[in-house]
MILUMMI-937316 format. One record per residue (C-alpha): residue number from 1; chain; y, z, x. Coordinates in steps of 0.25 Angstrom, whole numbers, plus 5000, padded with zeros to 4 digits. Each point is the difference from the previous one (the first is absolute). Example, Ala and Ser with C-alpha at 12.3 -4.5 7.8 and 13.67 -1.06 7.14 Angstrom:
<sites>
SITE    n  chain    c2    c3    c1
SITE    1      A  4982  5031  5049
SITE    2      A  5014  4998  5006
</sites>
This chain:
<sites>
SITE    n  chain    c2    c3    c1
SITE    1      A  5040  4974  4944
SITE    2      A  5014  5005  5002
SITE    3      A  5003  5007  5013
SITE    4      A  5011  5011  4998
SITE    5      A  5007  5006  5012
SITE    6      A  5013  5004  4994
SITE    7      A  4998  5013  4993
SITE    8      A  5014  5002  4995
SITE    9      A  4998  4990  4989
SITE   10      A  4989  5000  4989
SITE   11      A  4991  4987  5001
SITE   12      A  4998  5001  4985
SITE   13      A  5012  5006  4993
SITE   14      A  4996  5007  4987
SITE   15      A  4985  4999  5003
SITE   16      A  4990  5011  5004
SITE   17      A  4991  4998  5012
SITE   18      A  4985  5005  5003
SITE   19      A  4999  5002  5015
SITE   20      A  4992  5005  5011
SITE   21      A  5005  5004  5014
SITE   22      A  4993  5000  5014
SITE   23      A  4999  4993  5013
SITE   24      A  4990  4991  4995
SITE   25      A  4995  4995  5014
SITE   26      A  4989  4990  4998
SITE   27      A  5001  5000  4985
SITE   28      A  4986  5003  4999
SITE   29      A  4991  5002  4988
SITE   30      A  5005  5014  4997
SITE   31      A  5014  4995  5000
SITE   32      A  4996  4989  4991
SITE   33      A  4994  5009  4990
SITE   34      A  5013  5008  4999
SITE   35      A  5008  4988  4998
SITE   36      A  4990  4994  4990
SITE   37      A  5003  5013  4992
SITE   38      A  5015  4999  5002
SITE   39      A  4999  4986  4994
SITE   40      A  4991  5004  4989
SITE   41      A  5010  5011  4996
SITE   42      A  5012  4991  5001
SITE   43      A  4993  4989  4991
SITE   44      A  4997  5011  4990
SITE   45      A  5014  5006  4999
SITE   46      A  5008  4987  5002
SITE   47      A  5006  5006  5013
SITE   48      A  5001  4993  5014
SITE   49      A  4990  5003  5011
SITE   50      A  5004  5003  5014
SITE   51      A  4995  5005  5014
SITE   52      A  5010  5009  5008
SITE   53      A  4996  4998  5015
SITE   54      A  5007  5001  5013
SITE   55      A  5005  4990  5011
SITE   56      A  4991  5007  5010
SITE   57      A  4990  5011  5001
SITE   58      A  5007  5013  4998
SITE   59      A  4992  5006  5011
SITE   60      A  5006  4990  5010
SITE   61      A  5013  5008  4998
SITE   62      A  4996  5014  4997
SITE   63      A  4989  5001  5011
SITE   64      A  5000  4987  5008
SITE   65      A  4991  5006  5011
SITE   66      A  4988  5000  4990
SITE   67      A  5004  4990  4990
SITE   68      A  4988  4991  4996
SITE   69      A  5000  4985  5003
SITE   70      A  5002  4992  4988
SITE   71      A  4990  4991  4992
SITE   72      A  5011  4991  4995
SITE   73      A  5014  4997  5004
SITE   74      A  5011  5001  4989
SITE   75      A  4999  4985  4997
SITE   76      A  4985  5000  4998
SITE   77      A  5001  5013  4992
SITE   78      A  5010  4993  4991
SITE   79      A  4991  4988  4998
SITE   80      A  4988  5009  4997
SITE   81      A  5008  5008  4990
SITE   82      A  5005  4987  4993
SITE   83      A  4986  4996  4998
SITE   84      A  4997  5012  4992
SITE   85      A  5010  4995  4989
SITE   86      A  5010  5012  5001
SITE   87      A  5014  4996  4995
SITE   88      A  5007  5005  5012
SITE   89      A  4999  5007  5013
SITE   90      A  5011  5010  5004
SITE   91      A  5001  5001  5015
SITE   92      A  5007  5012  5005
SITE   93      A  5006  5000  5014
SITE   94      A  4993  5012  5007
SITE   95      A  5009  5005  5012
SITE   96      A  5004  5014  5005
SITE   97      A  5009  5002  4989
SITE   98      A  4990  4996  4989
SITE   99      A  4990  5010  5007
SITE  100      A  5009  5011  4997
SITE  101      A  5003  4998  4986
SITE  102      A  4995  5011  4990
SITE  103      A  4988  4995  4992
SITE  104      A  5008  5004  4987
SITE  105      A  5012  4992  5004
SITE  106      A  4991  4988  5004
SITE  107      A  4993  5000  4987
SITE  108      A  5013  5001  4992
SITE  109      A  5007  4989  5008
SITE  110      A  4988  4990  4999
SITE  111      A  4991  5003  4988
SITE  112      A  5011  5005  4991
SITE  113      A  5014  4993  5003
SITE  114      A  4994  4987  5005
SITE  115      A  4987  4997  4993
SITE  116      A  5002  5009  4987
SITE  117      A  4985  5004  5002
SITE  118      A  4992  5003  4988
SITE  119      A  4986  5003  5007
SITE  120      A  4997  5002  5015
SITE  121      A  4985  4997  5004
SITE  122      A  4996  5006  5013
SITE  123      A  4988  5006  5007
SITE  124      A  4998  5015  4998
SITE  125      A  5002  5003  5014
SITE  126      A  5014  4992  5001
SITE  127      A  5011  5006  5008
SITE  128      A  5014  4995  5003
SITE  129      A  5014  5004  5005
SITE  130      A  5004  5009  5011
SITE  131      A  4989  5007  5007
SITE  132      A  4991  4994  4989
SITE  133      A  5005  5011  4991
SITE  134      A  4999  4992  4988
SITE  135      A  4987  4998  4992
SITE  136      A  4995  4998  4986
SITE  137      A  5006  5014  4995
SITE  138      A  5014  4995  5005
SITE  139      A  4999  4988  4992
SITE  140      A  4996  5007  4988
SITE  141      A  5011  5010  5001
SITE  142      A  5010  4988  5001
SITE  143      A  4993  4992  4989
SITE  144      A  5001  5012  4990
SITE  145      A  5015  4999  5002
SITE  146      A  5002  4985  5001
SITE  147      A  4990  4995  4990
SITE  148      A  4989  4994  5008
SITE  149      A  4985  5004  5001
SITE  150      A  4991  5001  5012
SITE  151      A  4986  4995  5000
SITE  152      A  4992  5004  5013
SITE  153      A  4988  4992  5003
SITE  154      A  4987  5004  5008
SITE  155      A  4998  4992  5012
SITE  156      A  4990  4988  4999
SITE  157      A  4987  5002  5007
SITE  158      A  4993  4991  5009
SITE  159      A  4988  4992  4994
SITE  160      A  4992  4998  5013
SITE  161      A  4994  5013  5001
SITE  162      A  5009  5011  5007
SITE  163      A  5006  5011  4992
SITE  164      A  5014  4996  5004
SITE  165      A  5012  4995  4993
SITE  166      A  5006  4986  5003
SITE  167      A  5012  5002  5009
SITE  168      A  5008  4993  5011
SITE  169      A  4995  5011  5009
SITE  170      A  4985  4997  4997
SITE  171      A  5003  4985  5002
SITE  172      A  5006  5002  5013
SITE  173      A  4988  5008  5004
SITE  174      A  4991  4989  4996
SITE  175      A  5008  4990  5008
SITE  176      A  5000  5009  5012
SITE  177      A  4985  4999  5000
SITE  178      A  5000  4985  4998
SITE  179      A  4995  5001  4986
SITE  180      A  5008  4989  4994
SITE  181      A  4991  4998  4988
SITE  182      A  5001  5015  4996
SITE  183      A  5015  4999  5001
SITE  184      A  5000  4987  4992
SITE  185      A  4992  5008  4989
SITE  186      A  5011  5010  4999
SITE  187      A  5012  4990  5001
SITE  188      A  4994  4991  4990
SITE  189      A  5002  4988  5010
SITE  190      A  4997  4997  5014
SITE  191      A  5009  5007  5010
SITE  192      A  5011  4991  5005
SITE  193      A  5008  5000  5013
SITE  194      A  5013  4992  5001
SITE  195      A  5007  4996  5013
SITE  196      A  5006  4988  5008
SITE  197      A  4991  4991  5009
SITE  198      A  5005  5002  5014
SITE  199      A  4997  4994  5013
SITE  200      A  4987  5006  5007
SITE  201      A  4994  4997  5013
SITE  202      A  4992  4988  4994
SITE  203      A  4987  5006  5005
SITE  204      A  4993  4997  4987
SITE  205      A  5004  4985  5001
SITE  206      A  4994  4999  5014
SITE  207      A  4987  5006  4995
SITE  208      A  5000  4990  4988
SITE  209      A  5004  5010  4990
SITE  210      A  5015  4999  4998
SITE  211      A  5006  5012  4993
SITE  212      A  5013  5004  4992
SITE  213      A  5005  5012  5007
SITE  214      A  5007  5007  4988
SITE  215      A  5010  5011  5004
SITE  216      A  5000  5011  4989
SITE  217      A  5010  5011  5000
SITE  218      A  4996  5013  5006
SITE  219      A  5002  5007  4987
SITE  220      A  4989  4993  4993
SITE  221      A  4986  5006  5000
SITE  222      A  4989  4990  5005
SITE  223      A  4985  5001  5000
SITE  224      A  4993  5005  5012
SITE  225      A  4997  4991  5012
SITE  226      A  4989  4990  4997
SITE  227      A  4997  4987  4995
SITE  228      A  5001  4996  4985
SITE  229      A  4999  4989  4991
SITE  230      A  5012  4997  4991
SITE  231      A  5010  4990  4995
SITE  232      A  5013  4995  5006
SITE  233      A  5011  4996  4991
SITE  234      A  5011  4991  5005
SITE  235      A  5015  4999  4994
SITE  236      A  4996  4987  4993
SITE  237      A  4990  5008  4992
SITE  238      A  4988  4994  5006
SITE  239      A  4988  5009  5003
SITE  240      A  4991  4999  5012
SITE  241      A  4987  5007  5003
SITE  242      A  5001  5008  5013
SITE  243      A  4993  5009  5010
SITE  244      A  5010  5011  5004
SITE  245      A  5000  5008  5012
SITE  246      A  5008  5013  5002
SITE  247      A  4998  5007  5013
SITE  248      A  5004  5001  5015
SITE  249      A  4991  4988  5005
SITE  250      A  4992  5009  5010
SITE  251      A  4993  4988  5006
SITE  252      A  5014  4996  5006
SITE  253      A  5008  5012  5000
SITE  254      A  4995  5013  5006
SITE  255      A  5011  5009  4995
SITE  256      A  5008  4993  4989
SITE  257      A  5011  5009  4994
SITE  258      A  4999  4995  4986
SITE  259      A  4991  4992  4991
SITE  260      A  5003  4986  4995
SITE  261      A  4997  4993  4987
SITE  262      A  4995  4986  5001
SITE  263      A  4994  4991  4990
SITE  264      A  4992  4987  5003
SITE  265      A  5001  4991  4988
SITE  266      A  4987  4993  4997
SITE  267      A  5001  4984  5000
SITE  268      A  5015  5000  5003
SITE  269      A  5008  4993  5010
SITE  270      A  5015  5002  5000
SITE  271      A  5012  5008  5005
SITE  272      A  5003  5013  4994
SITE  273      A  5010  5006  5009
SITE  274      A  5012  5007  4993
SITE  275      A  4993  5000  4987
SITE  276      A  4999  5012  4991
SITE  277      A  4985  5003  4998
SITE  278      A  4992  5008  4990
SITE  279      A  4987  5004  5005
SITE  280      A  4990  5006  4990
SITE  281      A  4988  5008  5005
SITE  282      A  4987  4997  4992
SITE  283      A  4989  5006  5008
SITE  284      A  4997  5007  5013
SITE  285      A  4991  4992  5010
SITE  286      A  4999  5008  5012
SITE  287      A  5007  5010  5010
SITE  288      A  5008  4995  5012
SITE  289      A  4992  5000  5013
SITE  290      A  5001  4995  5014
SITE  291      A  4992  4988  5004
SITE  292      A  4994  4998  5014
SITE  293      A  5006  4986  5001
SITE  294      A  5007  4988  4993
SITE  295      A  4987  4993  4996
SITE  296      A  4995  5013  4993
SITE  297      A  5013  5001  4993
SITE  298      A  5000  4986  4995
SITE  299      A  4986  5002  4995
SITE  300      A  5004  5012  4992
SITE  301      A  5013  4993  4995
SITE  302      A  4991  4989  4994
SITE  303      A  4992  5010  4994
SITE  304      A  5012  5007  4994
SITE  305      A  5005  4987  4994
SITE  306      A  4987  4997  4994
SITE  307      A  4999  5014  4994
SITE  308      A  5014  4999  4995
SITE  309      A  4997  4987  4993
SITE  310      A  4988  5006  4994
SITE  311      A  5007  5012  4995
SITE  312      A  5011  4992  4994
SITE  313      A  4991  4989  4993
SITE  314      A  4999  5008  4987
</sites>
């Protein structure tokens, strides 16, 4: 997949492009359905396929006080987009100046002048540009003048019961409830957090359950406090079963000011400090709670490891 950041030059001079536009946070099943349609149309018409997205969530600029936490950082989003088979992702820098750009001017600059768009595929509730004034009607108005079509799509519905569309918001809500299996069902893959292994207080090692303390940037959404079974990926590509704890460790700290993410790798002995880590949440095991003493905690940790091993055995 080609990554395009220079919007002043056409990536494919003389060729037309089928595109979709959006934040694409998480690249969930709804996003994947739109991109699949883009690729199908591109193959049918001999055009290129592209996703137009942003280097940060637009809300982080226009309403930072209420901006959502992200399901994916930019690097992870680009990896997931590449896996869809799209020809290119166009990354638009979103800053204060960009937030003030008129919707029609944005569409002219990116869709027409840069990409020579022939078809735009977006959700039927799509909005863009200054104050979100741009919508499907805006695109159709410009398309009539600049020779491109607009194909709005209905949102993909969840298949697990609730009468609700798949969305980044619905996935964040599932994670907030510790429902990592439901989140995975909407994402099409397990939820994954990325960070660097940092020095902790080594309390887990003292208890016989050493953990990798993974520092994840605050802008990233994480599941609710609790214990989970999952997978830990090292930079060398190796994958390890793990029991994951996210929480404030109430047995040791009365009033911790933030939660930490720790992963105990099963059947592993080695130094992970300073490494980049990928932690995938497979299933929820239990809520975090305070134990009466060290012996009770160790007994529970042994049980957590056994349950994690069982949950990951399949």
